[in-house]
C-alpha positions in Angstrom: 15.2 -52.7 -0.8 14.2 -50.2 1.8 13.7 -46.4 1.7 15.2 -43.9 4.1 13.2 -42.7 7.2 10.9 -39.8 6.7 11.3 -38.4 10.2 8.6 -37.7 12.7 4.8 -37.6 12.0 2.2 -35.4 13.5 1.1 -37.0 16.8 -2.5 -38.1 17.4 -4.1 -37.3 20.8 -2.3 -39.0 23.7 -5.0 -41.6 24.3 -4.6 -42.9 20.7 -1.8 -45.1 19.3 0.5 -43.6 16.6 0.1 -46.6 14.3 -2.9 -48.9 13.8 -2.4 -52.1 11.7 -5.2 -54.3 10.4 -5.3 -57.8 9.0 -7.7 -58.1 6.1 -9.4 -61.6 5.9 -11.3 -62.5 9.0 -10.6 -59.1 10.5 -11.6 -56.2 8.3 -13.7 -58.3 5.9 -16.8 -60.2 6.6 -17.1 -63.9 5.5 -18.6 -62.6 2.2 -15.4 -60.7 1.5 -16.8 -57.2 2.0 -15.9 -54.3 4.3 -18.9 -52.7 6.0 -19.8 -49.0 5.9 -19.3 -48.9 9.7 -15.8 -50.4 9.5 -14.7 -48.2 6.6 -16.0 -45.1 8.4 -14.1 -46.1 11.6 -10.8 -46.5 9.7 -11.3 -43.1 8.0 -12.0 -41.4 11.4 -8.9 -43.0 12.9 -6.8 -41.6 10.1 -8.5 -38.2 10.4 -7.4 -38.2 14.1 -3.8 -38.4 13.0 -3.2 -42.2 13.5 -1.0 -43.8 10.7 -3.1 -46.7 9.5 -1.8 -49.8 7.7 -3.0 -53.1 6.3 -1.0 -56.1 7.3 -1.9 -59.1 5.2 -0.8 -62.3 3.5 -2.3 -61.0 0.2 -0.2 -59.6 -2.6 -0.5 -55.9 -3.1 -2.9 -55.9 -6.1 -5.3 -58.1 -4.1 -5.1 -55.8 -1.0 -5.3 -52.4 -2.9 -9.1 -52.5 -3.3 -9.5 -52.3 0.5 -7.6 -49.0 0.5 -10.1 -47.7 -2.1 -13.0 -48.8 0.1 -11.6 -47.3 3.3 -10.2 -43.8 3.1 -7.0 -42.9 4.9 -5.1 -46.1 4.9 -1.4 -45.1 4.5 0.6 -48.3 4.2 0.2 -52.0 3.2 2.4 -54.8 4.5 1.8 -57.5 2.0 2.7 -61.2 1.6 3.1 -61.4 5.4 5.9 -58.8 5.4 7.8 -59.7 2.2 6.6 -56.4 0.6 5.8 -53.0 2.1 3.9 -50.5 0.1 3.3 -46.7 0.5 -0.4 -47.0 -0.2 -0.9 -43.3 -1.0 1.8 -43.2 -3.5 1.3 -46.8 -4.7 5.0 -47.3 -4.4 7.0 -50.2 -3.0 9.3 -49.1 -0.2 10.7 -52.5 0.9 10.9 -56.1 -0.3 12.6 -59.2 1.2 13.2 -62.0 -1.3 15.1 -65.2 -0.8 18.3 -65.8 -2.7 18.0 -68.1 -5.7 19.9 -70.8 -3.8 17.8 -70.5 -0.7 14.5 -70.5 -2.6 15.4 -73.6 -4.7 16.9 -75.6 -1.7 13.9 -74.8 0.5 11.4 -76.0 -2.1 13.3 -79.1 -2.9 13.4 -80.0 0.8 9.6 -79.5 1.0 9.1 -81.8 -2.0 11.5 -84.5 -0.7 9.9 -84.6 2.8 6.3 -84.2 1.7 5.9 -86.1 -1.6 2.2 -85.1 -1.9 3.1 -81.4 -1.7 2.0 -78.9 -4.4 3.7 -75.6 -4.7 3.0 -72.0 -5.7 5.3 -69.1 -5.5 5.1 -65.3 -5.5 7.9 -63.8 -7.6 9.5 -60.4 -6.8 8.4 -59.1 -10.2 4.7 -59.7 -9.3 4.1 -63.0 -11.0 2.3 -65.9 -9.3 3.3 -69.3 -10.5 1.2 -72.3 -9.4 1.6 -75.9 -10.1 -1.4 -77.6 -11.9 -2.5 -79.5 -8.8 -2.0 -76.5 -6.4 -5.6 -75.9 -5.2 -5.9 -74.7 -1.6 -9.0 -72.9 -0.4 -8.7 -69.1 -0.9 -11.0 -66.2 -0.5 -13.3 -65.9 -3.6 -12.4 -62.3 -4.3 -8.7 -63.0 -4.2 -9.0 -65.9 -6.6 -11.2 -63.9 -9.0 -8.6 -61.1 -9.1 -5.4 -63.1 -9.1 -3.5 -63.6 -12.3 -1.7 -66.8 -11.7 0.2 -68.9 -14.3 0.0 -72.7 -14.1 3.2 -74.6 -14.4 4.1 -78.3 -14.3 7.0 -77.8 -11.9 7.3 -74.6 -9.9 10.8 -75.2 -8.9 11.9 -75.6 -12.5 10.0 -72.4 -13.4 12.0 -70.2 -11.0 13.7 -67.5 -13.1 14.2 -64.6 -10.7 13.9 -63.6 -7.0 11.3 -65.4 -5.0 9.4 -63.7 -2.2 7.4 -66.6 -0.9 6.7 -70.3 -1.6 3.1 -71.5 -0.9 3.2 -75.0 0.4 0.0 -77.1 0.3 -0.6 -80.8 1.1 -4.1 -82.1 0.7 -5.5 -83.4 4.0 -2.6 -82.0 6.0 -3.1 -79.0 8.3 -1.0 -75.9 8.1 0.6 -76.4 11.5 1.4 -80.0 10.7 3.2 -78.9 7.5 5.1 -76.3 9.5 6.1 -78.8 12.2 7.2 -81.3 9.6 9.5 -78.9 7.7 10.6 -76.2 10.2 13.7 -77.9 11.4 14.8 -78.8 7.9 14.6 -75.3 6.3 18.0 -74.1 4.9 19.8 -71.2 6.6 18.2 -67.9 5.6 14.7 -69.2 5.2 11.8 -70.2 7.5 8.4 -71.8 7.2 5.3 -70.4 8.9 1.5 -70.3 8.5 0.4 -68.2 5.6 -3.0 -67.2 6.9 -4.7 -69.5 4.4 -5.1 -73.2 4.0 -1.3 -73.7 3.5 2.1 -72.9 4.9 4.5 -70.4 3.5 8.3 -70.3 3.1 10.0 -66.9 3.2 13.3 -65.3 4.0 14.1 -65.7 7.7 12.9 -62.9 9.9 10.2 -61.7 7.5 6.8 -61.2 9.1 4.0 -58.8 9.5 5.8 -57.3 12.5 9.1 -56.7 10.6 7.1 -55.1 7.8 5.4 -52.8 10.3 8.8 -52.0 11.8 9.8 -50.5 8.4 6.8 -48.2 8.5 7.5 -47.2 12.1 11.1 -46.5 11.4 10.1 -43.9 8.8 8.6 -41.8 11.6 10.7 -42.8 14.7 7.7 -44.7 16.2 8.2 -47.5 18.7 6.3 -50.8 18.8 4.8 -49.7 22.1 2.9 -47.0 20.1 1.3 -49.5 17.7 -2.1 -51.3 18.0 -2.6 -54.3 15.8 -5.8 -56.3 14.9 -5.8 -59.9 13.5 -7.4 -63.3 13.6 -5.0 -65.7 11.9 -2.0 -67.8 12.9 0.1 -65.4 10.7 -1.0 -62.6 13.0 0.4 -64.1 16.2 3.8 -62.5 15.9 2.3 -59.1 15.1 -0.1 -59.2 18.0 2.7 -60.0 20.4 5.0 -57.4 18.9 2.6 -54.5 19.0 2.1 -52.4 22.1 -1.5 -53.6 22.1 -2.6 -56.6 20.2 -6.3 -57.1 19.5 -7.6 -60.5 18.4 -11.0 -61.0 16.8 -13.4 -63.3 18.7 -13.6 -65.5 15.6 -9.8 -66.2 15.9 -8.5 -69.5 17.1 -7.6 -69.7 20.8 -3.9 -69.6 20.3 -4.3 -66.3 18.4 -6.5 -64.9 21.2 -3.9 -66.0 23.7 -1.3 -63.8 21.9 -3.4 -60.7 22.2 -4.0 -58.1 24.9 -7.7 -57.8 24.3 -10.4 -59.5 22.2 -12.7 -57.6 19.8 -16.2 -58.8 18.6 -16.0 -60.9 15.5 -15.5 -59.7 11.9 -19.2 -60.4 11.4 -20.1 -58.0 14.2 -18.0 -55.0 13.0 -15.4 -55.9 15.7 -12.8 -53.6 14.3 -15.2 -50.7 14.2 -16.5 -51.4 17.7 -12.9 -51.2 19.1 -11.8 -48.2 17.0 -14.9 -46.3 18.0 -14.0 -46.9 21.6 -10.5 -45.7 21.0 -11.7 -42.5 19.4 -14.1 -41.9 22.2 -11.3 -42.3 24.8 -12.9 -45.4 26.2 -11.1 -48.5 27.4 -11.4 -51.9 25.7 -12.8 -54.1 27.0 -15.1 -51.7 28.8 -14.2 -51.4 32.5 -15.6 -49.1 35.2 -13.7 -45.8 35.3 -11.6 -46.8 32.2 -10.3 -43.8 30.2 -8.1 -45.1 27.5 -8.1 -47.9 25.0 -4.9 -49.6 26.2 -5.9 -49.5 29.9 -6.7 -53.2 30.3 -5.7 -56.7 29.1 -8.2 -59.6 28.4 -8.1 -60.7 32.1 -9.0 -57.2 33.3 -5.5 -56.5 34.8 -3.1 -53.8 33.9 -1.8 -54.0 30.4 1.9 -54.9 30.4 
């Protein structure tokens, strides 16, 4: 389901992007799961300047919504790594991408066949979260505390409606190893990718943070070149490459930093706020002599391409 475009939006000053997108965990939030006053103020100032601001997260909407209450001015939320797009101000879903019943069942059965130690969780389109009894990956404490999951013996047998995402966890196996093991075996119409947490994720093919942000941009006739995106996780790589300017946090893995145009200080050092403040001041990032705009340089100091 998607909504119709809204048309054009008021343009921010020329030196600013028209859309700014922010990952949550490891980007906006500190390791304690909080957003600092400085970061919240920077996001509010960016929205005041006319920039459309959006969250882009692997979290479900209810576990992302508190960030919007903490940081004024956020307009949209791309949740479950693109499977759901929310108009944050209205609290309304404007798009969702679920797998067909056949795709969802076949994909999960393949994962179970090829990885016998796998444990599964799933996000249903109706908002339910079903986890198998042994499904226990590491997750942010605030997400776990606020997530209403139902435990089931067999998640595949429990499917009784549209599935947005499967969560795939194998104790002792890295996310990338799970993806490598399963990616060539996924049924047509599905794909497996990093979830941003200690597990992989199966979703409808083509669903990502960047495709979710495209839905937001289409509402206003905005091109990807007018988007700046911030992230730190493997699930942010596609978004950082898609955006006109991708900003990786210094706490991100090297392959995430390699996908970005510039590197911000870490989430523990108010990295988002540091860069946003530079944007609002019309300064380049990273700072260079004579720089005048945020998107003036890439990580190696050369022209941003």
